[in-house]
N, C-alpha and C positions, 0 to 999 in steps of 0.2 A: 390447477398448469397446466399441462401432456406435458412430459417428463423438468419442468419445474424445479431444478434443486434448494431448498427451502437455505435462506443468509442466516446468517447468524446476527446480519445485525437489520433486521426488520424490523425486532423490538425496539429500537432508536430510534428509526424510522419516524415507528407511531408516537412511540415520546413525544419525538419534534411536531409530529402533525397538532398537535396540543398544546403546544406552547410557543411557533412559529409560525404567525402569519403565512413568512418562504422560509422552504425547506430545497439548499444542494443537495445533489450530489454527485460527486466528481469522482474522475478516476477514468484511468487510460482508457484506450480503444479496446471493444470486448469482454470487460470484467464482468456487463452480467449490469451496467446502469440502469435501464430502456425495460427489460424487464422483471428488475427487482419494483420498479414504479410501478409496470404492470400490473404485476402481482398483487402490491399496495391495493391499487383499481383496483383490484377484481374482488378483491374481501371486505369496502369499503362502504359502511350502510348509508353512505349517499354519492349521487354520481359523480363519477371525475374526468372531463374532457380529458384528449389526448393532441396531442398536433407537432409536428416534426420536424426544423428547421431543415434538416435535412435536407428537405421536399421545393427547388427553387422559386416556387409561385408563392408558393407559402412564406420564403426567408424573405421574397424583395417585398409583399407585402408587411412584413414584421418592422424591418430595415427602412421605407418610405414611411407608410402608414402606420404609427406602433397604435394609434388609439386607435384605428378601422382597426387594428389585427386583435387588440385585446376584446372591443366587441364580435367584433368576427367567434371568438373562438371568449367564452365565459366560464369566469372561474365558478370551482375548484379545477385548473389547470394546471396540467405534464405540458411542459414545452421541455423540447428532447435538443440536444446540443443546444442551447442557446447563444453559446458563444458566439453563433455567428449573425445575431444581431446583441450585441450588447446594450445597443438605444436605449434599448426596451428596458435597460432597467430602472431609467426614472420615470417610466411611466407605471410602473409593476408598484414603483414605492406610490406613489398618487392614489392608486386605487386601496394601496394598503390601508392608509391614513385617511379615506374618504369611507372604508369598512372599519377602522379605531374609531372615528365619529358613532356613526351608527352602535357601534358596539356602547360606546358610553351614553349614548340618551337612552338605548332599547334597553340596555342591560343583562342583551346575550353574551353567552360566550363562542365565539366560530369559532371552523378549525383551518388548518392551513388552507389559502387559497392559493398561493401558485408552488410547483412544486418543478425543481430547475434540474438537469440534467447535463453536462459539460467536462468535457479535459478547463483542468487549472488555467495550464500555461496562458492561456491563448483569452479568457479575460481571467487577469489579474486577480487572483483574492479579493489585493485593495481594492480595485476598480468594486467589487463583488460587496465587499464587506463596508466599502461608505454611500455607495448610493441604496443600499439597504440593511445601515445600522441600527443595530438593537428591532430588526423584525425579520432579519434569516438566522435556517439551520447549517449549518455545514457541515456537512456527516462523507468523508472519505472512504469510497470501497476499493477495495483489492479484489485480483483473486479470488477461487477459491483454496479455502485452509482445506487440511488434513482431516479436520472433524469437519466440512461440512460435508468434501466429499465421503467419508463414514460412518454418518450421519450421528454423530457426536454432542455430546452434551458440548453448549459455547462455554466459555473461561476466558476469562485476564489470567494470562499467565505469568504468578510471583511464583517463585520458589521458597515457598513455604511448606520442609519436607511432607510435617503433619500434613495438613492438607489433599498438595499431593499423592500420602498413603491413601486416602479416602476413595480414590476413583479406579474407576477399572478400566481397565486399557487393552488391545489389543495390538499384539506383536508383528511388526511388519518384517523382514526377510532385509538382510544385504542387499537384493535384486530389487525386491519390492518397492522398498526405498529409492532404486538408483531408478529403475520405473515412471514411479510417481513424480522423481527429479525429473527427469528427461521430460514428461508430456508436460508439463504443467501447469498452469493453475485455470486456462481461460475454460470455462462454464462449456462451453461448443465440446471444447473435447472427452468431456464425460459423458454430457446428451445426446451426443452421434457415435455416437460406438462403430459406427463404418468408416469414418474420415479419416483422414493419411496426417497421422502429423508432421511431417514435412510438409507438405501442401497447403496447411491451412497454417505456418508460421511466415510460410512462404509469400502466400495471398496480407495476411496479415502487417508485414512488411510492408510488401507495394503499398498497401491501401494508408497505412502509416505515414509513407514515405511525402507517398501522393496526393494524398486528402489534407492532412494536416499539417505534412509541414512544406510541400510546397502552397498549402491555398494560405494558410492562418500563419504561418513563423517566415516565409522569406527566406529559405534558405535556397542559396545559388547556387549550391554545388552536391548533387543529389548523393552524385557518388561518392564523394568524399564523404560527406555524413557517414552515410552506408559505412564506411571505412571505420566511425569514430565510433559508427555504432557497435563494432566488431572490437574494433579496442579499447573499451569501456566493456563489453563483455568479458572480453580475456580478464579481464580485472576482477571481475569480485568478489568481492570479500580479500580485497588486498585496499593500502595506503590510499589514496590520491595523491598521484601522481601528474599534476594537467603538464607543468614542462614536460616529463616522459611521451603521452598522450598527444602533445599537439609534433613534437616531432612523430610522431611515430604515420600522424595523416598528413606530415605537412600545414599547415595551418599557422594559424597565431594563437600566441596563448588566451589574446581576448577571443577568438575567434570560437576555440576551442573552451573556456567559460561558455558562451553565450549558449553554445551545441549543447554542452552538458546541463543547463538549468532547462531548454529546454525538455529532456531528458528524466530532472531531476520533476520540473511542473508537469506532466504529464505523466506521472504514476509510473513510468520505467522505472524509474532508476529512487533509491533511497538513500543520503549521506549519514551518519551517523558520525555524531564529532564527541569526541576525546575529554572525557571524566576533564574537568576542572573546577578549582576550589582558590577559595585565597589564602590558604595553606598548600596546597601542594602545587608546589613552582616548574617543577620538570618536566612538564609532559610535552606534547609533539602536538602543535595545532592543526593537524594536518587530519581530515576528516578520513574515514573509508566507505569504500562508496558500493552498490552491494544490491544487483539487481533485483526485481521485485518478484521478476517468472524467470522458475528456474529452463524451465522448454524453453523462452525466449533465448534464452541467452545458452542454451546448449548451442539450439538453432545458428546466433548467430558464428559457435566457432566450434560448429561443423561438423559435430559429433554425431555420428549414425545412428547410433543407439543406446541403449543404456549401459548396456554388454561392454562397450570401447572406453563408455563414461565411468562407470566402474574402477576400474584396472589404471585410464591418465592419471596425467598428475595433475591434471584438472580437478580429481575426485575432492580433495581435503576441501577446496576453497567454496565450490558448487554444492558440495553437502554442509558448509558454513551459511553458504547465501540460500540455503537451502531456510536453515535451522532459523535466522534473525527474521527475512522473509513473514515465518511460520506464529516468532514470540510479534513483531510489528503487525500481524493483523487480527492475532489473539486482544490489540491494546483497539486498534480503530472500530474492531464487532464490537466491543462497550464503549466507543462513545469517545475515547478518549484518544489525544494526538502523540503516538508514538515516541516519538520524536524530544518531546517535553524527556521523555524517561526512561531513553535509554543515549549508552556511555561507550567507550569503549576507551582502554588505558594501558598509553604504552609512555615511559621516559624516556630520558635520554640515557640512558643505560641498560635499552632494549629490553625492560620488563616490561611485561603485554598483558592483559587482559583483555579474553576477545568484549567480551561483552560485559555491560554495570547494566543492574535497573534499578532506579534509585522511585522509589515507593510509598508514600506515607516515613518521607525520612528519615529510610531502611536503605542501605546497598546492601544487592545481594550481585555478588562476582559470578561470571557465570565465564565456563570454560568450554568449547565448542569439539567433544576431538572422535573420530571417520570408525576412532576405534572398537573393540566391542570390550579390550583389558586397556585401558590406557592407566598408564601406572599414576605415582603422589606429585609429582612434577608437576604435572597438569596444576593443582592448586597450588603452585613455590612461590606466585606472586602477588597473593590474592592479601598480605598482610597489606601491601604497599598502601592502603584502602584505609588502617587505620591511621594516619596522617590526618585526611580526612573530620574526625573526632563525632563522626554520625555513627547510629547503631550499622553494627556489621548485620546483617542477616544470613541463614543458610548461603554457604558457597557450594555449586551447581556444578558438575564439570557430564555433561548432555553427552550422552554418546550413545553408544548401540549394544548397549550392555543391558541385559533379561530382565535386573529387579532394582528399585535404587538400592542401594547398597551405599553405607554408612566408609568416611577414611578417616574422619576422625569424630569429634563431639560437637564438631560444626557443617561437613564440607557431606558431601552424596557425592552418589557419580548417579546419576537417574537417564533411564531411556530418553531415548526422544520424542517418544509415544506420549510424553504428558507434556506436551505443549502443543 
């Protein structure tokens, strides 16, 4: 496919296609769900049909006569934007069960029958998983990772220093990094070199509100919802204070929570929960929020270019947002739900650890600093995790340093390019 940027998650899609009769790829608008499946369609050994429910005539058929729809568009079939006709799921289940009976009697193994793309919030994961329980594999797709943009080897980011040292990286200057942060992660911005970043995000926000929010989420006040998005973007990389946000936008707390759920469930925002254990009792309860696309966050907060962004008070928070979003993508691209493995630490004594990776029963504490030479104070709170009674892996400070450098026997400065 011309101008196609290979996605790290392709291998997970191919694995799922051999394991599940249905595969759903969910994610926010414009992250490349349709393009990814069309690539899979082009390389598949069998013909895969395609239909989009963006087409109003097709959508009407899917809603009002789902049986005829599935006869008209036989499997294997990609159904794009399936959230517009959630009633299809029960009829897809019937088709899958019929095919499974054929498998039993024929002794043949069949590959995926239906590939679905859609936004998480509008057909809730509960409806999806209940309708097709045991029949569907669900994959979350985010915007491009830096590794995908620079055609680097995909990996799962776990801070084992001996493993990291085996990798070869290409260094980014501070200027290059903030240009990357400012541009964001939407594939169109990297495929189309002539596109205006500002115009792209202007169109994106308008389409998101007019099509997704107005048509499907039934938000009554679009102006206030836009103000709400700006308020959230301004707080990326910070603890969630829903009262403060609600007061800022002049809406009720329940409305603020509902609107935040929309941003989370459409993949624009992720909430990282505080680390908890039965032993550590004094941690705060509020999650930290991060925009998953730094370019969109910069657009909403009205930064005109990367140079102004780099020297602003926002620079540290957007730097942390970039790092966390890249780590989230590294988990998602390897078929893992990042929220199961990532947390942060803050207690009532103001001790804080930016990010904790809990993997294979090991805790890896991470501090995130935009400095090139942070001091040893960055790791001063790592010791609090010893109370957890879990094994403590390498602690790292992700920063703009040139090479991996030891702080002490277990903790290291690590260039952010390793994520």
